[in-house]
C-alpha positions, 0 to 999 in steps of 0.5 A: 277207229278214230284217234280220240275214240280210241283214247276215250276207250282206253281211259274207260279201260276198254281194251282190245287184244290187238292195236295196229297203229299205222300211217303217215303221222307219228304224233297220233300213233305215239300218243295211243302207244304212250298211253297204253305204255304209261297207264294200262298197268301199274309200275309193279305190274310192269316189271313182269307184264310189260314188254317192249320190242323194236321191229328191226331186233325182233320177229314175228315168232318172238312176238307171238310167243311173248303174247301167248304168255299168261300174265303174272299176278294181274289180269293182263299184259302189255306188248308193245312193238315199236318200229313194227314197219321194220319187221321182216315177214310181219305177215307171219303174225297172221296165225296169232292175230287169228286167235289172240290172247284175251289177256294180252294187249299187243300194240303194233307201232307201224309208222310212215306206211300202211299195212297191206289191207289184203293180207290175212294179218290186216284182216284178223286185226280188223276183225279182232282188234283196233286199227288207227290209220293216220295221215299227215296233216295239211299245214292249213289245218294245223291252227285248227288243231292247235286251237283244239289241242289247247282247248282239251287242256283248258287254254286258248290261243290267239290266231296270230300265235298259232299262226306263228307256231305253224309258220315256224314248225310246219305240220310237224305236230310232234314238235308243235305239241312239245312247244305247246306243252312248254307254253302250258307250263309257263302260262297260267291255266285258262289264260290265252296264249299270245305272241308275246307268250311265244316269244318269251318261252319259245324264242320265236319273235313276235314282230320278226317272224314268217307270219309277220313277213307274210303280213307285210308282203301282203300289204306291201309294207316295204319298210316292215318287210326289210326290218324282218328280212334283215332280222331272218338273215342275221339268224340263219340257223333259226330261220333257214332260207329253204323254210322262208321259201316253203312258207312264202310259196304256200302263202302266194299259192293261196293268194293265186288260188283265191283269184280263181274261186267262184265263191270269193266271200270269206266263207267260200274262201275258208271252205276251199283254201282252209285256214283260220278266218283271220288268216283268210281275211289277210289272203283276201286283202293280199289279193287286191295287191297281186294280180294272177300274173304277178303271182305267177311271176313270184312263184317262179322267183321262189322256185329259182331261189329254192334252187339257188339255196341248194347251191345251183346257179350261184357262187358258193360264197354267196350268203343265204341272207343275201339271196333272201334279200335279193329274193324279196326285192324281186318279189316286191319290185320286179 
């Protein structure tokens, strides 16, 4: 079942006896599990009717015995199993899942992997309960997700600002949501979030960040590139070279891919490469500055410096900032 449909049903108090929350993206699993933990029972009811287990410290029989109990002084009880992927012989829960207690909400948080769909347990949960299967989000999908997340809370964000967050935090939705929640506290409701808000409240510079570095490289603005690289190099803990390399590899890979698109229009690039139109326009502009041969060389340079950043073929005394400057020089001049 879709994540948003599950949350909508929970808010309407439409409950199911078993929830299997599984997959690679823990953010959506945590959102559903936390909502159930906080909202299904009142604080008074939780004292006797809400139980939390941890997979490595429990077993199927203990969970089933708890789930088979009747609630005290209320209509239902909640049992949440965190780290359910660590339960040994979890398949032994199949006998309970085949005939679950209607008055129990059993929540299985099965993170970073999926339960085998061929098992009796999976088939019983699918028949009697709800299964949420999450997938890791690609980085080019993150800006749209940020827009949607903020819209649900009555905010909007400038494309530059959402790209700064994406470049700085990658596809880690939990971290991004945490920073967005900070911004929503600091920024007035219904106000558009800007790069200035991010710099003031989170600390990512609106001028010296990976998004601006991509922009400067894309236009071959050597002066601005050097300013940004010097800033990043002076703050290595906040701006590790490995992150810079990963972001630039993604950026130049998109430019490379654009050269081979059958439809090179903005619409065609958005549908194939993905990303906000604002960002795609920069990819298209950068493709005029870098031909496929040069881009192939750049990706080789980035691979080379990724290895060097991990200590291979480089003196242990070499600072990351020096590696970063050397790498950028090669990208622009070789």
